N, C-alpha and C positions, 0 to 999 in steps of 0.2 A: 499694516504691511504684513504680508506673508513672508516668513524668512525662507530662504533656499536652503533647506535641509535635506540631505541626502541620506539614506541608509541602505544597507546591502542584506537581501535575505539570507545569504550564507553566513554572516556573521551573526545575525539574530538567531538562526538554527544552531549556532555554535554557543550560544548563550552570552554573546557580548551585545549588551544594549548600547548602543552608538548612535552618533550622528556627525555628519561632516557638513559644516557650515560653509556654503559658497560664497562668491562675493554678493555683497549686500548693495543694492541700489541706494543711492543717496550718500554712502560714505566714500568720500573722496580720499584716494589713497596717495596723493601727491603733496600732502600738507605735513606739517611736523609729525614726526614718527609717534611721539608721546600722546598727541591728540588723537591721531588714528587709533592707537591702541586701547586708549580710554573709551572711544566710541565702539570699537569692537568688542571690548569687555562687556559693556551694555548688551550688545547683539548676542554674544556667547551666553550670559546670564538668561536672556530671554528664551533662547534655544533650549537650555536645560529645563527650563519650566515646561515648554512644549514637549519634550521628550519624557518628561516626568521624573527627571534626574536633579531637581532643584536643590535637594538637601544632601546629595553625593559629593565627595571630594574629587577633584578633577586633576589628570595629568595631562598636560598640554605640551605641544611643541610650537616655537616660533619658527615657522618653515623659512628655509632659504634656497630650497631647490638644489640640494647637493646630494651627498651620499652618506652623511652621518646618521646612524641610529642610536638612540638613547636606551640604555638597559634600565628597566625597572624592577628593583630587587625587593621592593617592599610596598605594601598597601600604605599611601600616605596618610598622615595625620591632618595635613592641611593640603589645599591646592599646590600644585607644583608645575611649573613650566620649564622644559628644557630649551634652552636657547641654541639656535643655529642648527636644528635637528630636522629631519624630513620623516621620521619614523619612530616607533616605539616597539619594544619587544619585552616580555615578562613571562615568568612562570607563576605569577600571583593571580589566584582567582579572585574576580570581582575588582581588580585594580585598575581597569580600562575603560569605564564608560567614558566616551571621548568626544571632544569636539576639538577641531584643529584650528589654531590660529595662523591666518595667512599673514 
């Protein structure tokens, strides 16, 4: 299965190695949320490998389609997920190679 990963040239030119994972065929979103998130975690780990970011720490958001933006003040020691956000902002270099969790 080919993953629906989208990248943007402007972000690449700015030095932000990134990828946005779209809806994945075959992952039903109407079941138990914990099961869906577990399935999506597997997909996002696969996307990391495809993008060449498998060994990097990730900062993600669990999107709610609202107006909350999380501020990233430091490069994380471990993966970190901000709940209920739709965006990230930082002044930390190399802290945001991204995959977004829907």
